[in-house]
C-alpha positions in Angstrom: -60.0 9.0 -21.8 -60.6 7.4 -18.5 -58.5 4.9 -16.6 -59.5 2.6 -13.5 -57.2 3.1 -10.3 -55.9 -0.3 -10.7 -54.4 0.0 -14.1 -52.8 3.4 -13.0 -51.4 1.7 -10.3 -49.6 -1.0 -11.5 -48.4 1.1 -14.5 -46.5 2.8 -11.6 -46.1 0.3 -9.6 -44.3 -1.4 -12.6 -42.0 1.6 -13.3 -41.2 2.1 -9.5 -39.8 -2.2 -9.7 -38.1 -1.2 -13.4 -35.6 1.9 -11.7 -35.3 -0.3 -9.1 -33.7 -3.5 -10.7 -31.8 -0.9 -13.0 -30.2 0.9 -9.9 -29.3 -1.7 -8.2 -27.4 -3.1 -11.7 -25.2 -0.3 -12.4 -24.3 -0.4 -8.6 -21.2 -2.2 -8.7 -17.5 -1.0 -8.2 -14.9 -1.7 -10.2 -11.1 -2.3 -9.0 -10.3 1.3 -11.4 -13.3 2.8 -9.6 -11.6 2.1 -6.0 -8.1 3.5 -7.7 -9.7 6.9 -7.7 -11.8 7.0 -4.6 -8.0 6.9 -3.0 -6.7 10.4 -4.6 -5.7 12.8 -2.5 -7.5 16.7 -2.5 -5.1 19.2 -4.2 -3.7 21.7 -0.8 -4.7 24.8 -2.6 -8.3 23.4 -2.5 -8.3 23.1 1.0 -10.2 25.6 3.1 -13.5 27.4 2.9 -15.1 28.7 -0.4 -17.9 30.8 -0.9 -20.3 32.3 -3.7 -23.3 33.2 -4.4 -25.7 34.3 -6.3 -28.6 37.5 -6.2 -31.0 38.5 -9.2 -33.7 40.7 -9.3 -36.2 41.4 -11.9 -39.0 44.1 -12.7 -42.2 43.6 -14.8 -44.6 46.0 -16.1 -48.1 45.7 -17.4 -49.9 48.2 -19.6 -53.2 48.1 -21.0 -54.3 50.7 -23.3 -57.8 50.7 -25.6 -58.3 47.4 -23.5 -62.6 47.0 -23.9 -62.6 43.8 -21.4 -60.6 46.2 -18.4 -57.9 45.3 -16.5 -55.9 46.9 -14.2 -52.2 47.9 -14.9 -49.4 47.1 -12.7 -45.8 46.8 -11.4 -43.9 43.7 -9.8 -40.8 43.0 -8.7 -38.9 39.7 -7.6 -36.0 38.7 -6.0 -33.7 35.8 -5.8 -30.9 35.4 -3.1 -28.6 32.0 -3.1 -25.8 31.7 -1.2 -23.2 29.1 -0.4 -20.3 28.1 1.9 -18.3 24.9 1.6 -15.4 23.8 3.5 -13.2 21.6 2.2 -10.6 19.5 4.4 -7.9 16.3 3.7 -11.0 13.8 3.4 -14.5 15.0 4.2 -16.1 18.0 1.9 -18.9 19.7 4.1 -21.2 22.1 1.6 -23.7 24.6 3.3 -26.5 26.1 1.2 
């Protein structure tokens, strides 16, 4: 099914306008939220926090009795994700 370009443009423009209207309608700050923002951070949370994730994956493909051919293969994938954050009394900084 083929749709003309102007219909696609109007469709995405309409979606964007709806999202814009909904995001501004929920952006009101009430008194309870103001009180929650005044909460102080516990002293045990202040300082540098570090963490990370290390992941390695191995894969093997073997073709036996394969009429169309193909090649056997080995592969390895790795991922390293390191997180370091500092929390001061009123500011939080996250370094990824």
